[in-house]
N, C-alpha and C positions, 0 to 999 in steps of 0.2 A: 374496516375501518370505523372510526370512532369520529368521521369529518363534520357531523352537526352537531353544532352546542346551540342550547337554548337560550343564552344571554353571552354577555360581555365579560363575566368572570366564571373559573372555574377552578375547583379546590380538589387537592389529593392529598394524599401522603407522602408518597414519593412523586416527583416530577423528575426524567429521565431525556437529558435534550441532546439527543443523537441516537442512530441507530444502527452504528458499527459494530466492529470487534467487540468494543466495551460496552458500548451501550446495550447491546442485545445479552450478552452476558448477564451484565445487572438484573434486565428486565428480569430475565429466568430465574434467577436466585431468588429475589424480591414476591416474586409472584406464587414461585414455590414454595416462601414462607407464608403465603398469606397475606401478604401486604397488600394497598390498596395504591396501584402504579400507573402512571401516566406517561407514557411517551410520545413526544414530538420530535417530528423529522423533518425538515425544512424541505426536501425532495418530496417525489410522488413514490407511489406503491407500483412496482412491476413484477410480474408475473415469471418464475424461474424461466420459462422458454419467450420470454415476449418479444424478444430482437431477433430470435431465431439464426443468431451468427452474423447479424449484421452490424460491422464494427461503425459503420457512420450513425445508425439509430443510436446505437448504445452511447456514443459520443455526444450526440444531440442530447439525449433524454436524462441518460442516468449518470452524466458526469458534469462536476463542475463546470463553469463556463464552457461548457461544448466540448470538453477535453482535455483543455491543458489552461492552466494557470500561469500567465506569462510571468516569467522573472527577470528582471532588468540586469543585464550581463555583459559582457565583452562578447561570450559564447551565446549560441543559440540554446535556451534553456527553458523549460518549463515545468511545472509540479500537476501532476494528475491526482484528481481526488473524485471520490462516488459523491453525489448529490442523491438519493434515492434510498428508501426502505431497505436497510442492511447496509449502506454505505460503503464504503470500501471491500467489504467482503463481496458486496454483487459485482463488481468489476474487475477484483484479481483472478489470479487462477488457482486460488485454492491449496496454496503449499502451506503446509501445518509444520513448520520448525519448531522445535524445542531451541529455547534461546542460548545459543553457544555459551560454552565454559568461561572463555576468555571473557566475553562479555559480564557474565553474572560475577565473576571474581572482579570485574572493576566497579560494579556498582556497588556490591560489599564493600569495598575499599573507600570509597566514594562517601559512603551512607553510614561509615562507623557500625554495620549491622552483619548479622549473619543470616537475615530474614531471606535471601535470594539465594541461599547454599541450594547447590543440586538436589542435596535430601531434602531440604524444606520445602520447595516446590513441585517435586516428582507426582504427588498427588493431585495436583491442581492439571499437570498436563493429562496425566493418564484420564484424567475424569474427562478434558477436553475431547482427546483422542477417541474416547469411548462414543460420547455424544456426537460427534461427526464421523463415527464409522470408518476411521481413517484407512485409507488404501496406501500400501507401499510397495504396489506394484508385483504381488508375490501371487494373484492369481493366474493361472497358466494359461486362461482365455485373456488377458491384459495385454493386447499387442500394443509394443511400443512403436513409435514414429521414428524414420530413420534419422531424423536429425538428433535424438537422444543417443541412438545406437551408435552416429558419429563420434559422441561425445564420449562413449566406453571405449572404441576403438582408439582415440587419442589415448586414455586413460591407459591403456596397454601398452601402445607405442612408445609414450614417455614416461612410464612407470609413475603416473600419479594419481590421484585418489580421485575417483568419480563414483559418487553416493546416489542411490534412489531415492526420489523423492516422495514425501510423505503428502498426500493432497485429498483433501475433503470433497471437492468436487470431482465426480466423477461421471462420464459421459454413459446412458443406458444405450446409445447406439453403437455397432461396431466401429463406425467411423465418426470419429471424434469431431464435432462441427464446432468446439469451443474454441472461440477467437479471443475474446477477452472475458475474464470473469464466468458466470454463468448464464451465456442467454443460450445455452443449449439443454436437453433434457438431461438433468441432473436429480439425485436423489440425495445426498447429504451436505447440503448449501446451509448458511447460519439461519435463511430465512426458514428454512423446512425444520431444522434442528433446535432452534431456539425463540425465534419469534413466534411463530405459527403455534406452537404447542402454548407458549404463555398466553396467545390470546385465547386460548381452548381454555385457560385457566382466570378469563376475565380481565387479561392487560389490556387496557385503552389506548388507544394509539390515533393522534391525529399526525396527516400527511398533510405536506403543503403548508407548514405551520415554522415560522422562524422565529425564535426566541431573539429580541430586539436590543432587551437591557435588562440586568439583573438590579432590583432596588431594594437598596441595603437600611437596616433600621439599626443602628449600634454595631452588635456584632453579629447579628442575625440577617438571611436573606428573607426581606416578608413576603417579596411576590416577585414575579417574570411579568414583563411586559413583551407580547409575542403578536405576530400578524399571522393570521389565519384565514386562507383564501382571499388577501387583501382587506381582512376585517381586524380591528385591532382586540384583542382580549388581554385579559391580565389573569394570571395563573398564580393561584395561591397553593403553597406547598410545605410540609415540615421541613421535607429535605430534598435540595437539588444536588441532581449529580450531572456533571459536564461530561458529554460525551460527543462533542460535536468535531472532533479531529483537531490537527496540528497546526492548521490555520483560523480555525473557525472558533475554537474555543480561545485562544489568544484574543481574537477578535473581539466576541461578544464581552468579554474581562475588561479589554480599553474601553470599547463601547460604552460600558456601566460607568467605571472609575476613574478615566483619564488613561490616556498613555504611558505615564510617570508612573502608573500603578504595576506594571509589567513591560520589561524590556526584551523583547521577543528575539530567540534567534534560533532558530529550527536544524536539528541536525538533519541530512539528507543522505542518500544513496544517490549517486550518479550512475544511470544505467546509458549506456552508449551501444546503439544498436547497428549489427552488420549483417547485410545480407551476402549470402554465398552462393555462388552457382557452381555446382559438382559435374565433373563429366559423366556421370551415370546420373539417371532418371532417380529421387530421391523420393515423389510421393511423398513427403511428410503429412497430409491431411490422411493415408490410410491406417493411421493409428492413434495412437492417446498422445497428447504432448506433454510439454514438462515433466518427463519421468527419469533425466538424468542430469547431474549438477557436479561440475569439477569444482571439489571443496578443498585442493592441494593447497591455494593460498588464503583459507579463511582467516587463519592468524593474520594478515597483510590486510584484511577487509575486503578481499576480492574473490568473486565469485564469478564463472561464465556459465551460462544456462542457455538453452534454447528457447524461443518465446513464440508468441503467437504467428500463425503464417495460414492466410489465404490470398488467393489473387487479389481480393479488392484490400484486403488490409497491407499487405506489399506495396499495393502501388500507390497508395495513400503516403505513405514517406518516402514515393520518388520523385516528388515534383521536381527536383531539381534538375533529372536527366532530360535528355531530348529526346523529341517523339522517336528519331531513329533507333537509338538504344532501348526503349519502352517495347518498341516491335520485336527488337530482338529478345527482350526479357520475357515477352509472353507466350511467343513461339517456344520457349525451351522450360516455360512455368514449373513444369514438375521438376526441372532439376535444382529446384532454388531450394532454401529454408533459412531462417532467420536466428541469430542468435545476439545474445547479450553481455555486454562486459560490466559488472555491478560492481562498483568501487565507494570505500567507505569514505566519506567527501571530509578534509582535515576542516574544511573552511564550514563555516555554517550561511545559511540563508537568514537574510536580514527581515523581518516582518514591520512593516510601519503602517499605521493606521492616519490616514489625512481625510476629516469628515465624513468618516465612517466608512472610507472606502480602503479597502485593502491594497497594498504595495509593498513589493519584495522585490530585494537586491542581493545579488551573489557574485564574489569574484575568486575565481579558480586559484587555489594556491599552486605556487611552481612543484612542491613537493608532490603535488595529484597531478600536475601534469607530466613529471616525472615517471610516475607509477600510470600512468593512463598509457605512456609510449612503452614501458618496460612490457606490460601484458598483451598491447597488441602485439610487439615484436614476436611474443610466443605464441600468441592465439593465430597468427596469420600463417607462420610457419607451421603450427600444428595442422591447420585446414590446408594448407598446398600437400602436405604431407601424407595427408588419408583422403587425396582425390577434389580438392578444389581448384576451380579454374580461373575462377574471377571472385575478387571480394568488392562488396559496395563499402565504403566507409563511413562512417558517421559525420561528413564533412560538408561544409559550405559550397566547396568548390576541390578539384582534383580527387575526386571521390573512387574513382575506378583503380583497384589496383588488381594488374595483372601477375600469372604464375611467373612468368619472366621476367618482373622488375625488380630489381633491390628494394625488397619491402622495409629493409633496417632505413636506409637512406632517405626510402619516401615518405613513409612514417616521421623520421626527424624532422624534414624538409618541412611536411604540411600540418602537422599537428602542432597547431598553435589554437591560442586561446579564441582569438577570433574567426576560427574558421571550424571551433567543433559544436556538433549538436548533442545535444544532451535533453534528457529527461528524467525525473524521481516519481516514485509512486510510493516512498516509504519515507513520509516527513515525518519525524517525531522531535518531541524535546521542548516544545517550544512554550509549556509551562511545569514545567519538570517539579519531580520532587525531592528535597533536601532537608538537611537540619534543622537550618536557621531561614527563616525568612531575609530576603533581599529583593530585588527588583528582578530578578530571572528566578528566584524561589520562591511560589507562595502557597506550595501545598506541602504536609509534611511527609513521612515515607508510609503513612497510611492511608494516604490521598485525600487528608483532610485539611480545607484550607487553613492558614494561620490566622486570618483574619474574622473569618465568619464560620460559626459552629455548626450550620448546618449546610454548607457547600464543601461537595467532593468531587474530583476529577478522575475517570476511569479510561479515559484514552490516550492516544498516544501521544499527544502531547505531555502527559506525564513522566513519560519513559526517561530515567537518568541520562541517556544516550541512545544511540539510534543501535539496531541489531546486528549488524553484518546482513542477517539472514533476512527474508521476508517476515516482517513483526507482529503477523496477524493471532500466532499461538500466543505471543508475550504479552500481548495487548489484551487478549482474553485473561491469560492467566494472572496479571496486575488487577485486570479489573475484578474478578475472583477474590483476590486477597484483600481488597479494598470494601466489598460490598457485605463480606463475611463479617467487618469490625464497625459495620455502621449500625 
């Protein structure tokens, strides 16, 4: 890392603010072209195996707000974001999905372009997949975890589409100890494939460095005010590339030019976690996680998948249970697994900025509540039909559903906005691209600011809509298309 500076002013050709999926791609492309690039990251640098599977340490150090940024809502709801070198790519599960065709078709229609047609973007995904040495679970030695295999069983029983998951993060150990993102031993992370190689080609990096304000003169950003290890610095760059993420990019813009400059509404996925006790010992840690996903309902904006599981991470979500119930779970912990129903939200999260403090609000729509109930009806039935004994639902109360209960009536009675517990880790579209500037569109379809000729955006905030699937590969693809033209 380049964390020592000799004076209060730094000059560079390209300044990239943020080191996640978009920022890392921009760094690699520009450094490969021989450009003088400075990358600044608000968080710290952590090694690939820094946390050794500890969810509490990962939350404390590598996540913004120690895990979850709260959202004011009737439901219990928060957004998870990375705050470290590698950004969200460090804390996620390394799922590298190409953007679904239904999403690309919508973007092309909204933007009156053919830029994001399957044929036009294929080469970018091929490059990303090659760089990350993508694993689609075809290795004979690749042992899948039993929770993923349960989804395969559901797929066969109900004749629905269950797909293999393309993952960049692969454990080098037989037992997969990955709990969230890449705290285990991996070989194909963004750090290893994009950021570290760029450092070898003279990429300069300042960690613990937060951009505070963009300073403009006329139609150009002349400098960026930042805080480096509690010291004020001024960065002068020919071109500035924003890659701070869906909450921080609009926050920086609002802090720089006022809240009226950008009216931010964030597209989100609603993740609802389900704990499941099976009749048989399932031992989910005896294989690689995240290897299967129910995609039958993708066009309805719904995905169903396993999620991280170990004893500590599982119990971290069970604070509402009493000691008696917790003791019973601990006695049969190897019968348990975690799943997530992920739903593309109809309503957006509103982002406000009061005295430079971030403030988020959200209201669950009636249509989304109906959709949540519909897919919980299906999945609870599917789980009971394939060996589930008890389901722990994402509710504040009346959260235990046993096999002998009428699950349809139970869900209808208990799934209310005030009783739901949700999280999102896929926030997008808060400073999105478009054809014409307005207070929600401030970048064109090439990622360039309508107002400032040397300001660009390559992170998730610029996506026209959210992606249904995990957006990492989409953000990387968008970033590449933008930096190629700068």
